[in-house]
DRENFILUM-518029 format. One line per field, with one value per residue: residue in three letters; x, y, z of N, C-alpha, C, O in turn. Coordinates in nm, 2 decimals, padded with zeros to 4 digits. Each point is the difference from the previous one (the first is absolute). Layout:
N
resn c(ALA ...);
n.east c(X ...);
n.north c(Y ...);
n.up c(Z ...);
ca.east c(X ...);
ca.north c(Y ...);
ca.up c(Z ...);
c.east c(X ...);
c.north c(Y ...);
c.up c(Z ...);
o.east c(X ...);
o.north c(Y ...);
o.up c(Z ...);
END
This chain:
222
resn c(UNK UNK UNK UNK UNK UNK UNK UNK UNK UNK UNK UNK UNK UNK UNK UNK UNK UNK UNK UNK UNK UNK UNK UNK UNK UNK UNK UNK UNK UNK UNK UNK UNK UNK UNK UNK UNK UNK UNK UNK UNK UNK UNK UNK UNK UNK UNK UNK UNK UNK UNK UNK UNK UNK UNK UNK UNK UNK UNK UNK UNK UNK UNK UNK UNK UNK UNK UNK UNK UNK UNK UNK UNK UNK UNK UNK UNK UNK UNK UNK UNK UNK UNK UNK UNK UNK UNK UNK UNK UNK UNK UNK UNK UNK UNK UNK UNK UNK UNK UNK UNK UNK UNK UNK UNK UNK UNK UNK UNK UNK UNK UNK UNK UNK UNK UNK UNK UNK UNK UNK UNK UNK UNK UNK UNK UNK UNK UNK UNK UNK UNK UNK UNK UNK UNK UNK UNK UNK UNK UNK UNK UNK UNK UNK UNK UNK UNK UNK UNK UNK UNK UNK UNK UNK UNK UNK UNK UNK UNK UNK UNK UNK UNK UNK UNK UNK UNK UNK UNK UNK UNK UNK UNK UNK UNK UNK UNK UNK UNK UNK UNK UNK UNK UNK UNK UNK UNK UNK UNK UNK UNK UNK UNK UNK UNK UNK UNK UNK UNK UNK UNK UNK UNK UNK UNK UNK UNK UNK UNK UNK UNK UNK UNK UNK UNK UNK UNK UNK UNK UNK UNK UNK);
n.east c(00.78 00.04 00.13 00.22 -00.16 -00.12 -00.22 -00.12 -00.02 -00.19 -00.21 -00.07 -00.10 -00.24 -00.12 -00.01 -00.24 00.21 00.10 00.03 00.20 -00.05 -00.08 00.15 00.11 -00.13 00.02 00.13 00.19 00.10 00.06 00.20 00.16 00.06 00.14 -00.21 -00.01 -00.02 -00.22 -00.17 -00.02 -00.06 -00.22 -00.09 -00.01 -00.15 -00.06 -00.04 -00.02 -00.13 00.13 -00.22 00.09 -00.03 -00.04 00.21 -00.19 00.18 -00.04 00.10 00.16 00.07 00.20 -00.04 00.20 -00.03 00.19 -00.06 00.20 -00.12 00.13 -00.11 -00.05 -00.22 00.09 00.20 -00.16 00.11 00.13 -00.07 -00.01 00.16 00.00 -00.13 00.10 00.15 -00.08 -00.06 00.18 00.06 -00.11 00.09 00.18 00.03 -00.06 00.13 00.14 -00.12 00.09 00.15 -00.21 00.03 -00.08 00.23 -00.06 00.21 -00.08 00.20 -00.07 00.21 -00.15 00.02 -00.23 00.08 -00.06 -00.09 00.03 -00.21 00.12 -00.24 00.08 -00.22 00.04 00.01 -00.16 00.12 00.09 -00.19 00.19 -00.01 -00.10 00.13 00.11 -00.09 -00.03 00.18 -00.02 -00.15 00.07 00.16 -00.11 -00.02 00.20 -00.03 -00.02 00.07 00.15 00.11 -00.09 -00.23 00.09 -00.22 00.08 -00.22 00.04 -00.22 -00.06 00.12 00.10 -00.11 00.16 00.08 -00.15 00.22 -00.02 -00.18 00.19 00.03 00.11 -00.14 -00.14 00.12 -00.01 -00.15 -00.20 -00.03 -00.13 -00.23 -00.10 -00.05 -00.18 -00.19 -00.04 -00.10 -00.21 -00.17 -00.06 -00.18 -00.22 -00.10 -00.08 -00.19 -00.19 -00.07 -00.09 -00.20 00.16 -00.16 -00.04 00.17 -00.09 -00.17 00.03 00.13 -00.07 -00.04 00.21 -00.06 00.17 -00.04 -00.17 00.03 00.15 -00.14 -00.09 00.15 00.05 -00.16 00.01 00.16 -00.09 -00.10);
n.north c(02.53 -00.18 00.12 -00.01 00.15 -00.05 00.04 -00.18 -00.14 00.06 -00.05 -00.22 -00.09 00.10 -00.17 -00.11 00.01 -00.07 00.06 -00.22 -00.07 00.03 -00.20 -00.16 -00.01 -00.07 -00.13 00.07 -00.05 -00.21 -00.01 00.08 -00.15 -00.15 00.12 00.05 00.13 00.21 00.08 00.01 00.16 00.22 00.00 00.08 00.23 00.13 00.00 00.22 -00.19 00.18 00.04 -00.03 -00.15 00.08 -00.12 00.01 -00.04 -00.11 -00.03 00.18 -00.18 00.15 00.01 -00.13 00.12 -00.08 00.13 -00.02 00.10 00.04 -00.16 -00.20 00.16 -00.02 -00.16 -00.05 -00.06 -00.11 00.11 00.12 -00.20 -00.01 00.17 -00.04 -00.18 00.09 00.09 -00.11 -00.08 00.15 00.01 -00.15 00.02 00.13 -00.13 -00.12 00.10 00.06 -00.21 00.03 00.07 -00.12 00.20 00.08 -00.07 -00.02 00.11 -00.05 00.18 -00.08 00.15 -00.09 -00.03 -00.16 -00.09 00.10 -00.23 00.08 -00.17 00.01 -00.12 00.00 00.03 -00.23 00.00 00.18 -00.20 -00.11 -00.09 -00.19 00.05 00.01 -00.15 -00.15 00.04 -00.07 -00.21 -00.05 00.03 -00.10 -00.20 00.09 -00.06 00.23 -00.07 00.00 00.14 -00.17 00.18 -00.01 -00.11 00.01 -00.05 -00.03 00.07 -00.08 00.20 00.16 -00.17 00.03 -00.06 00.16 -00.17 -00.08 00.11 -00.11 -00.10 00.05 00.21 00.19 00.10 00.13 -00.08 -00.13 00.11 -00.02 -00.18 00.02 00.12 -00.12 -00.16 00.11 00.02 -00.19 -00.04 00.13 -00.04 -00.16 00.05 00.12 -00.14 -00.08 00.11 00.01 -00.21 00.08 -00.02 -00.03 -00.19 -00.06 00.07 -00.14 -00.18 -00.15 -00.19 -00.08 -00.07 00.22 00.05 -00.10 00.12 00.17 00.01 -00.06 00.18 00.11 -00.10 00.03 00.19 00.03 -00.04 00.20);
n.up c(00.79 00.13 00.14 -00.09 00.04 -00.21 -00.02 00.09 -00.15 -00.12 00.05 -00.01 -00.16 00.00 00.10 -00.19 -00.06 00.04 00.20 00.00 -00.10 -00.22 -00.03 -00.03 -00.19 -00.17 00.18 00.14 -00.08 00.06 00.20 00.07 -00.03 00.14 00.13 -00.06 -00.18 00.00 00.07 -00.17 -00.15 00.06 00.00 -00.17 -00.06 00.12 -00.19 00.00 00.11 00.03 -00.19 -00.05 00.15 -00.21 00.17 -00.10 -00.12 00.03 00.22 00.09 -00.04 -00.15 00.07 -00.17 00.03 -00.21 00.04 -00.20 00.05 -00.19 -00.01 -00.04 -00.14 00.04 -00.15 00.08 -00.18 -00.16 -00.16 -00.18 -00.14 -00.18 -00.15 -00.17 -00.13 -00.13 -00.19 -00.19 -00.10 -00.17 -00.20 -00.12 -00.14 -00.19 -00.17 -00.14 -00.14 -00.18 -00.08 -00.15 00.02 -00.20 -00.02 00.09 -00.21 00.07 -00.22 00.05 -00.13 -00.03 -00.11 -00.20 -00.04 00.14 -00.19 00.18 00.02 00.04 00.04 -00.03 00.15 -00.06 00.24 -00.05 00.16 -00.06 00.01 -00.05 00.08 00.10 00.21 00.17 00.10 00.15 00.20 00.13 00.06 00.17 00.21 00.11 00.06 00.20 00.02 -00.03 -00.21 00.19 -00.13 00.08 00.08 -00.03 00.16 -00.02 00.20 -00.06 00.21 -00.06 00.05 00.08 -00.03 00.18 00.10 00.14 00.02 00.03 -00.19 00.03 00.07 -00.21 00.03 00.03 -00.19 -00.15 00.19 -00.07 00.06 00.23 00.04 -00.02 00.17 00.19 -00.03 00.03 00.22 00.09 -00.04 00.10 00.20 00.01 -00.02 00.21 00.13 -00.02 00.07 00.20 00.01 00.01 00.17 -00.15 -00.10 -00.12 -00.19 00.01 00.11 -00.10 -00.08 00.21 00.04 00.09 00.15 00.20 00.12 00.12 00.18 00.17 00.10 00.16 00.20 00.17 00.10 00.15 00.19 00.00);
ca.east c(-00.09 -00.15 -00.10 -00.01 -00.03 00.10 00.02 00.08 00.14 00.05 00.02 00.11 00.12 00.06 00.06 00.12 -00.02 00.00 00.02 -00.03 00.10 -00.05 -00.11 00.02 00.09 -00.08 -00.15 -00.06 -00.02 -00.11 -00.13 -00.03 -00.03 -00.10 -00.10 -00.03 00.06 00.14 00.03 -00.02 00.15 00.12 -00.02 00.04 00.16 00.07 -00.04 -00.12 -00.12 -00.08 -00.10 -00.02 00.06 -00.07 00.09 -00.04 -00.04 -00.02 -00.12 -00.09 00.01 -00.12 00.06 00.15 00.02 00.14 00.02 00.14 00.01 00.12 00.11 -00.03 -00.15 -00.02 -00.15 -00.01 -00.09 00.04 00.07 -00.10 -00.08 00.09 00.02 -00.13 00.01 00.09 -00.05 -00.11 00.05 00.03 -00.14 -00.05 00.09 -00.03 -00.14 00.00 00.08 -00.08 -00.13 -00.10 -00.07 -00.07 -00.10 00.02 00.14 00.03 00.12 00.05 00.09 00.03 00.05 00.12 -00.01 -00.01 -00.15 -00.03 -00.14 -00.03 -00.12 -00.01 -00.09 -00.03 00.04 -00.05 00.10 00.12 00.16 00.07 00.08 -00.07 -00.11 00.04 00.09 -00.10 -00.08 00.08 00.03 -00.11 00.00 00.11 -00.03 -00.10 00.06 00.07 00.15 00.08 00.10 -00.04 00.10 -00.02 -00.11 -00.03 -00.13 -00.03 -00.13 -00.07 -00.13 00.06 -00.05 00.07 -00.05 -00.14 -00.10 00.01 -00.07 00.03 00.03 -00.01 00.12 -00.05 -00.07 00.05 00.15 00.08 00.03 00.12 00.13 00.04 00.06 00.15 00.07 00.01 00.12 00.12 00.01 00.05 00.15 00.07 00.02 00.09 00.13 00.03 00.01 00.08 00.11 00.02 -00.06 -00.07 -00.06 00.10 00.06 -00.11 00.04 00.07 -00.07 -00.11 00.06 00.00 00.12 00.01 -00.09 00.02 00.10 -00.05 -00.10 00.08 00.06 -00.12 -00.03 00.11 00.02 -00.13);
ca.north c(-00.05 -00.05 00.08 00.13 -00.02 00.09 00.13 00.01 -00.03 00.13 00.11 -00.03 00.00 00.13 00.03 -00.08 -00.12 -00.12 -00.14 -00.04 00.08 00.11 00.03 -00.03 00.11 00.12 -00.02 00.12 00.05 -00.08 00.02 00.15 -00.01 -00.08 -00.02 -00.14 -00.11 00.02 -00.08 -00.14 -00.04 00.00 -00.10 -00.12 00.00 -00.05 -00.14 00.00 -00.03 -00.08 -00.06 -00.15 -00.08 -00.12 -00.11 -00.09 -00.14 -00.08 -00.09 00.09 00.06 00.00 -00.09 -00.06 -00.01 -00.02 00.05 00.00 00.06 -00.08 00.07 00.01 -00.03 -00.14 -00.03 -00.15 -00.02 -00.12 00.07 00.09 -00.06 -00.05 00.10 00.00 -00.09 00.05 00.11 -00.05 -00.06 00.10 00.05 -00.10 00.01 00.13 00.02 -00.11 00.05 00.07 -00.07 00.06 -00.07 00.09 -00.04 00.05 -00.02 00.12 00.00 00.13 -00.02 00.13 -00.03 00.06 00.16 00.02 00.02 -00.10 -00.02 -00.13 -00.09 -00.07 -00.13 -00.06 -00.14 -00.04 00.03 -00.08 00.08 -00.10 00.06 -00.07 00.07 00.14 -00.02 -00.02 00.11 00.10 -00.06 00.00 00.15 00.02 -00.05 00.09 00.11 00.02 -00.05 00.12 00.02 00.01 00.04 -00.04 -00.09 -00.01 -00.06 00.05 -00.04 00.10 -00.02 -00.08 -00.02 -00.09 -00.14 00.00 00.07 -00.03 -00.11 -00.15 -00.01 -00.14 -00.07 -00.07 -00.11 -00.10 00.01 -00.06 00.11 00.06 -00.09 00.00 00.11 00.00 -00.08 00.08 00.07 -00.08 -00.01 00.10 00.04 -00.12 00.03 00.10 -00.03 -00.08 00.10 00.09 -00.06 00.06 -00.08 00.10 -00.08 -00.01 00.13 00.09 00.09 00.12 00.06 00.10 00.13 00.08 00.01 -00.13 -00.04 00.09 -00.07 -00.12 00.02 00.05 -00.12 -00.09 00.08 -00.02 -00.15 -00.08);
ca.up c(00.13 -00.07 00.06 -00.07 -00.15 -00.06 00.04 00.10 -00.02 -00.06 00.13 00.10 -00.09 -00.02 00.13 00.02 00.10 -00.08 00.06 00.14 00.09 00.01 00.06 00.14 00.02 00.01 00.02 00.01 -00.11 -00.08 00.06 -00.06 -00.15 -00.02 00.09 00.07 -00.08 00.05 00.12 -00.03 -00.07 00.09 00.09 -00.08 -00.01 00.14 00.01 00.06 -00.08 00.09 -00.06 00.04 -00.10 -00.05 -00.04 -00.10 00.03 -00.12 -00.01 -00.07 -00.12 -00.09 -00.11 00.01 -00.13 -00.04 -00.12 -00.04 -00.13 -00.10 -00.06 -00.13 -00.06 -00.02 -00.07 00.02 00.10 00.08 00.10 00.11 00.08 00.11 00.10 00.08 00.10 00.11 00.08 00.08 00.11 00.10 00.07 00.09 00.14 00.07 00.04 00.13 00.12 00.07 00.00 -00.10 -00.11 -00.08 -00.08 -00.15 -00.04 -00.10 -00.07 -00.05 -00.09 -00.06 -00.13 -00.05 00.01 00.12 00.04 00.09 00.02 00.09 -00.02 00.11 00.00 00.17 00.01 00.13 00.09 -00.01 -00.01 -00.08 -00.13 -00.11 -00.05 -00.06 -00.13 -00.11 -00.02 -00.06 -00.13 -00.07 -00.03 -00.09 -00.13 -00.06 -00.04 -00.14 00.01 -00.01 00.07 00.13 00.07 00.15 00.05 00.14 00.05 00.14 00.06 00.06 00.08 00.08 00.16 00.10 00.03 00.06 -00.08 -00.15 -00.04 -00.03 -00.14 -00.03 00.04 00.13 00.00 -00.08 00.00 -00.12 -00.10 00.04 -00.06 -00.13 -00.02 00.04 -00.09 -00.12 00.02 00.00 -00.16 -00.06 00.04 -00.08 -00.13 -00.02 00.01 -00.14 -00.09 00.02 00.07 00.14 00.08 00.07 00.11 00.10 00.03 00.02 00.12 -00.06 -00.14 00.03 00.03 -00.09 -00.09 -00.07 -00.10 -00.12 -00.05 -00.07 -00.12 -00.14 -00.05 -00.07 -00.13 -00.09 -00.04 -00.04);
c.east c(-00.15 -00.10 -00.01 -00.02 00.10 00.00 00.06 00.14 00.08 00.03 00.13 00.12 00.07 00.04 00.14 -00.01 -00.01 -00.02 -00.08 00.06 -00.02 -00.13 00.03 00.09 -00.09 -00.15 -00.05 -00.02 -00.10 -00.12 -00.06 -00.04 -00.15 -00.13 -00.04 00.05 00.18 00.02 00.00 00.14 00.09 -00.01 00.04 00.15 00.05 -00.08 -00.13 -00.12 -00.10 -00.15 00.01 00.08 -00.07 00.10 -00.06 -00.01 -00.01 -00.11 -00.10 00.01 -00.11 00.03 00.13 00.04 00.17 -00.01 00.15 00.01 00.12 00.11 -00.03 -00.14 00.01 -00.14 -00.01 -00.10 00.02 00.10 -00.08 -00.08 00.08 00.04 -00.11 -00.02 00.09 -00.06 -00.12 00.03 00.06 -00.12 -00.06 00.07 -00.05 -00.14 00.00 00.07 -00.09 -00.16 -00.12 -00.03 -00.05 -00.11 -00.01 00.14 00.02 00.11 00.04 00.07 00.04 00.08 00.13 00.01 -00.05 -00.14 -00.04 -00.14 00.00 -00.14 -00.03 -00.10 -00.03 00.01 -00.07 00.13 00.12 00.13 00.07 00.07 -00.06 -00.10 00.06 00.07 -00.11 -00.08 00.08 00.04 -00.11 -00.02 00.08 -00.04 -00.13 00.07 00.07 00.16 00.09 00.11 -00.02 00.12 00.00 -00.12 -00.02 -00.10 -00.04 -00.13 -00.05 -00.13 00.06 -00.07 00.07 -00.07 -00.16 -00.09 00.00 -00.09 00.06 00.03 -00.01 00.12 -00.03 -00.07 00.06 00.16 00.08 00.01 00.11 00.14 00.00 00.04 00.15 00.08 00.03 00.10 00.13 00.04 00.05 00.16 00.11 00.01 00.12 00.14 00.06 00.04 00.15 00.14 00.02 -00.10 -00.10 -00.05 00.10 00.03 -00.10 00.03 00.10 -00.04 -00.09 00.06 00.00 00.09 00.02 -00.10 00.03 00.12 -00.03 -00.10 00.08 00.07 -00.09 -00.02 00.10 00.02 -00.12 00.00);
c.north c(-00.03 00.08 00.11 -00.01 00.12 00.13 00.01 -00.03 00.12 00.10 -00.04 00.02 00.14 00.05 -00.06 -00.12 -00.12 -00.13 00.00 00.08 00.14 00.03 -00.02 00.12 00.14 -00.01 00.14 00.06 -00.06 00.04 00.14 -00.01 -00.08 -00.01 -00.15 -00.11 -00.01 -00.06 -00.15 -00.05 -00.01 -00.12 -00.14 -00.01 -00.05 -00.16 -00.01 -00.02 -00.10 -00.07 -00.14 -00.06 -00.12 -00.11 -00.07 -00.12 -00.07 -00.05 00.10 00.06 -00.03 -00.10 -00.07 -00.03 00.00 00.03 00.00 00.07 -00.07 00.12 00.04 -00.04 -00.16 -00.01 -00.14 -00.03 -00.12 00.05 00.08 -00.07 -00.08 00.10 00.02 -00.08 00.02 00.10 -00.06 -00.08 00.09 00.06 -00.10 -00.01 00.12 -00.02 -00.11 00.07 00.08 -00.03 00.07 -00.07 00.11 -00.06 00.08 00.00 00.14 -00.03 00.14 -00.01 00.16 -00.04 00.06 00.15 00.05 00.04 -00.13 -00.02 -00.13 -00.07 -00.08 -00.08 -00.05 -00.15 -00.04 00.06 -00.08 00.08 -00.11 00.06 -00.07 00.07 00.15 -00.03 -00.04 00.13 00.13 -00.04 00.03 00.16 00.04 -00.02 00.10 00.12 -00.02 -00.06 00.13 -00.03 00.04 00.04 -00.03 -00.09 -00.03 -00.09 00.02 -00.07 00.13 -00.05 -00.09 -00.04 -00.11 -00.14 00.00 00.09 -00.04 -00.10 -00.12 00.00 -00.15 -00.08 -00.07 -00.10 -00.12 00.01 -00.04 00.10 00.07 -00.08 00.01 00.14 00.01 -00.06 00.08 00.10 -00.07 -00.04 00.10 00.03 -00.10 00.06 00.11 -00.07 -00.07 00.13 00.09 -00.05 00.03 -00.08 00.10 -00.05 00.02 00.15 00.09 00.11 00.12 00.07 00.10 00.12 00.06 -00.01 -00.13 -00.04 00.08 -00.07 -00.13 00.02 00.05 -00.11 -00.08 00.09 -00.03 -00.15 -00.08 -00.04);
c.up c(-00.02 00.06 -00.07 -00.16 -00.06 00.04 00.14 -00.01 -00.06 00.12 00.09 -00.08 -00.02 00.14 00.02 00.09 -00.10 00.03 00.13 00.09 00.00 00.07 00.16 00.05 00.01 00.01 00.01 -00.16 -00.06 00.06 -00.06 -00.13 -00.03 00.09 00.08 -00.08 00.04 00.13 -00.02 -00.05 00.12 00.10 -00.07 -00.01 00.13 00.02 00.09 -00.09 00.08 -00.09 00.04 -00.14 -00.04 -00.07 -00.13 00.04 -00.14 -00.02 -00.03 -00.14 -00.08 -00.12 00.03 -00.13 -00.02 -00.14 -00.06 -00.13 -00.05 -00.05 -00.14 -00.02 00.00 -00.06 00.01 00.12 00.10 00.11 00.11 00.09 00.10 00.12 00.09 00.09 00.12 00.08 00.08 00.12 00.11 00.07 00.09 00.13 00.10 00.07 00.12 00.11 00.10 00.02 -00.08 -00.11 -00.08 -00.09 -00.16 -00.04 -00.10 -00.06 -00.03 -00.10 -00.04 -00.13 -00.02 -00.01 00.12 00.03 00.08 00.01 00.11 -00.03 00.12 -00.01 00.13 -00.02 00.14 00.11 -00.01 00.03 -00.09 -00.11 -00.12 -00.05 -00.05 -00.14 -00.12 -00.03 -00.07 -00.16 -00.08 -00.05 -00.12 -00.13 -00.06 -00.03 -00.14 00.02 -00.02 00.10 00.16 00.08 00.17 00.00 00.14 00.02 00.13 00.05 00.05 00.07 00.12 00.15 00.06 00.01 00.06 -00.10 -00.14 -00.05 -00.02 -00.16 -00.06 00.05 00.15 00.00 -00.06 00.01 -00.10 -00.09 00.04 -00.04 -00.15 -00.05 00.03 -00.10 -00.12 00.02 00.00 -00.15 -00.06 00.04 -00.07 -00.13 -00.02 00.02 -00.12 -00.11 00.04 00.08 00.14 00.08 00.09 00.13 00.13 00.05 00.01 00.14 -00.05 -00.09 00.03 00.06 -00.12 -00.11 -00.07 -00.08 -00.13 -00.09 -00.07 -00.10 -00.11 -00.06 -00.10 -00.13 -00.09 -00.06 -00.04 -00.14);
o.east c(-00.07 -00.11 -00.11 00.06 00.09 00.11 00.08 00.07 00.11 00.10 00.08 00.10 00.12 00.07 00.06 00.09 -00.11 -00.05 -00.05 -00.06 00.02 -00.02 -00.07 -00.02 00.02 -00.07 -00.10 -00.11 -00.09 -00.09 -00.11 -00.09 -00.08 -00.10 00.09 00.02 00.06 00.11 00.08 00.06 00.06 00.11 00.06 00.06 00.10 00.01 -00.04 -00.04 00.03 -00.10 00.10 -00.01 -00.02 00.06 -00.12 00.08 -00.10 -00.04 -00.10 -00.06 -00.09 -00.08 00.07 -00.07 00.07 -00.08 00.09 -00.09 00.10 -00.03 00.04 -00.04 00.11 -00.10 -00.11 00.03 -00.04 -00.02 00.00 -00.03 -00.03 00.02 00.02 -00.05 -00.04 00.01 -00.01 -00.07 00.00 00.00 -00.07 -00.05 -00.03 -00.03 -00.06 -00.04 00.02 -00.09 -00.11 00.08 -00.04 -00.01 -00.09 00.09 -00.09 00.09 -00.08 00.08 -00.08 00.09 00.05 00.10 -00.06 -00.03 00.02 -00.08 00.10 -00.11 00.09 -00.09 00.09 -00.01 -00.03 00.12 00.00 00.01 00.13 -00.06 -00.03 -00.01 -00.04 -00.04 00.00 -00.02 -00.05 00.03 00.01 -00.04 -00.04 00.03 -00.03 -00.08 00.04 00.06 -00.01 -00.01 -00.07 00.10 00.10 -00.09 00.10 -00.08 00.09 -00.07 00.07 -00.02 -00.04 -00.08 00.09 -00.11 -00.09 00.04 -00.10 -00.03 00.12 -00.07 -00.02 00.00 00.05 00.02 -00.03 00.06 00.11 00.10 00.07 00.10 00.12 00.06 00.08 00.11 00.10 00.07 00.10 00.12 00.10 00.09 00.11 00.12 00.08 00.10 00.12 00.10 00.08 00.09 00.10 -00.11 00.04 00.00 -00.04 00.05 00.03 00.00 -00.03 00.02 -00.02 -00.07 00.02 -00.04 00.03 00.03 -00.01 -00.03 00.06 00.00 -00.03 00.01 00.03 -00.01 -00.03 00.05 00.00 -00.09);
o.north c(00.07 -00.02 00.06 -00.07 00.06 00.04 00.09 00.06 00.02 00.06 00.09 00.06 00.02 00.10 00.02 -00.05 -00.01 -00.08 00.10 00.06 00.06 00.12 00.07 00.05 00.08 00.06 00.02 00.05 00.06 00.03 00.01 00.06 00.05 -00.05 -00.07 -00.11 -00.11 -00.06 -00.06 -00.09 -00.10 -00.05 -00.09 -00.11 -00.09 -00.05 -00.11 00.08 -00.12 -00.05 -00.05 00.05 -00.09 00.02 -00.03 -00.04 00.03 -00.01 -00.05 00.10 -00.08 -00.04 00.04 -00.07 00.04 -00.05 00.01 -00.02 -00.04 00.12 00.11 -00.10 -00.05 00.07 -00.04 00.01 00.01 -00.03 -00.03 00.05 -00.02 -00.04 00.03 00.03 -00.03 00.01 00.03 00.00 -00.03 00.02 00.04 -00.01 -00.01 00.06 00.02 -00.03 00.00 00.08 00.01 -00.06 00.10 -00.12 -00.01 00.03 00.05 -00.07 00.08 -00.10 00.09 -00.08 00.07 00.07 00.11 00.06 -00.11 00.10 -00.08 00.06 -00.04 00.02 -00.02 -00.07 00.09 00.02 -00.12 00.12 00.01 00.06 00.07 00.01 00.05 00.06 00.06 00.03 00.07 00.09 00.03 00.04 00.06 00.08 -00.01 00.09 -00.12 00.01 00.05 -00.07 00.10 -00.07 00.00 00.02 -00.01 -00.02 00.03 -00.06 00.09 -00.12 -00.12 00.08 -00.06 -00.02 -00.07 00.11 00.02 -00.09 00.00 00.04 -00.09 -00.12 -00.10 -00.10 -00.11 00.04 00.05 00.00 00.04 00.05 00.00 00.00 00.05 00.04 -00.02 00.04 00.06 00.00 00.00 00.03 00.03 00.00 00.00 00.05 00.02 00.00 00.02 00.07 -00.03 -00.02 00.05 00.07 00.04 00.02 00.12 00.12 00.12 00.13 00.09 00.09 -00.07 -00.03 -00.01 -00.07 -00.06 -00.03 -00.03 -00.08 -00.02 00.00 -00.04 -00.06 -00.03 -00.03 -00.13 -00.07);
o.up c(-00.07 -00.04 00.01 -00.08 00.07 00.03 00.02 00.08 00.03 00.01 00.03 00.04 00.00 00.01 00.10 00.06 -00.06 -00.07 00.05 00.08 00.11 00.04 00.07 00.11 00.08 -00.08 -00.07 -00.02 -00.06 -00.08 -00.06 -00.04 -00.08 -00.02 00.05 00.05 00.02 00.03 00.07 00.05 00.02 00.04 00.06 00.02 -00.01 00.12 00.03 -00.09 00.02 00.05 00.04 -00.11 00.09 -00.10 -00.01 00.08 -00.07 -00.11 -00.06 -00.04 00.03 -00.08 00.10 -00.07 00.09 -00.08 00.08 -00.08 00.07 -00.01 -00.04 00.06 -00.02 00.05 -00.03 00.12 00.11 00.12 00.12 00.10 00.12 00.11 00.12 00.10 00.11 00.12 00.12 00.10 00.12 00.12 00.10 00.11 00.11 00.11 00.11 00.12 00.12 00.04 00.05 -00.07 00.06 -00.02 -00.09 00.08 -00.06 00.06 -00.04 00.00 00.00 00.00 00.09 00.01 -00.01 00.11 -00.06 -00.01 00.02 -00.03 00.07 -00.08 00.09 -00.11 00.08 -00.04 00.03 00.01 -00.01 -00.09 -00.10 -00.12 -00.10 -00.10 -00.11 -00.12 -00.08 -00.08 -00.12 -00.11 -00.09 -00.09 -00.11 -00.03 -00.04 00.11 -00.11 00.10 00.02 -00.01 00.07 -00.08 00.07 -00.08 00.09 -00.08 00.05 00.00 00.00 00.06 -00.07 -00.05 -00.05 -00.04 -00.08 00.07 -00.02 -00.09 00.09 00.01 00.04 00.07 00.05 -00.09 -00.01 -00.08 -00.09 -00.03 -00.05 -00.10 -00.08 -00.03 -00.07 -00.10 -00.04 -00.03 -00.07 -00.09 -00.03 -00.05 -00.09 -00.05 -00.03 -00.07 -00.08 00.02 00.06 -00.04 00.11 00.10 00.10 00.11 00.00 -00.01 00.03 00.00 -00.09 00.00 -00.10 -00.11 -00.12 -00.09 -00.11 -00.12 -00.11 -00.09 -00.12 -00.12 -00.11 -00.10 -00.11 -00.11 -00.01 -00.05);
END
């Protein structure tokens, strides 16, 4: 029970009170054993909780990220950057869904020995997959070449459309086109390398299990 620590659970256990049903059947015993804490635990067991509910709002998140664990360690930088493109597109979609932009990009890596690290860089306010991909790739290039078990991409320093700083994409729209073209060309190269039509299947690929299976296919057939 999340309201009871180890010592409290031990007291209840010695009294033969092991489940929520036991608490509901023997509320008086719980109160005698634990006093005011027992009163609280009894109320919760009966579904009585007058604490205010704070709803989760995705737009209040401090970061948006996506990561993926490989079945076997990988050291192929080209493959890792291909995976970062898919993860960056996923992050872009999540950010767009909630109207979020970020001014920081994060790369997360877990090595084959299960030691993890993160690297971050600042960018003009964006949610562009191309920018996330470019920055995470740059950050990856600063790391030693070692077997990787997990890799992730993310946006932080989040904010909404209102109040965000104007970026070069706002001033020079052709920049956005060039970045989108870089993503399209990246997907074309991946199709040639792995024999998969990523562009036609992006909507399906972004589902967790499908993304995992897609990347595992890429790892095996690279």
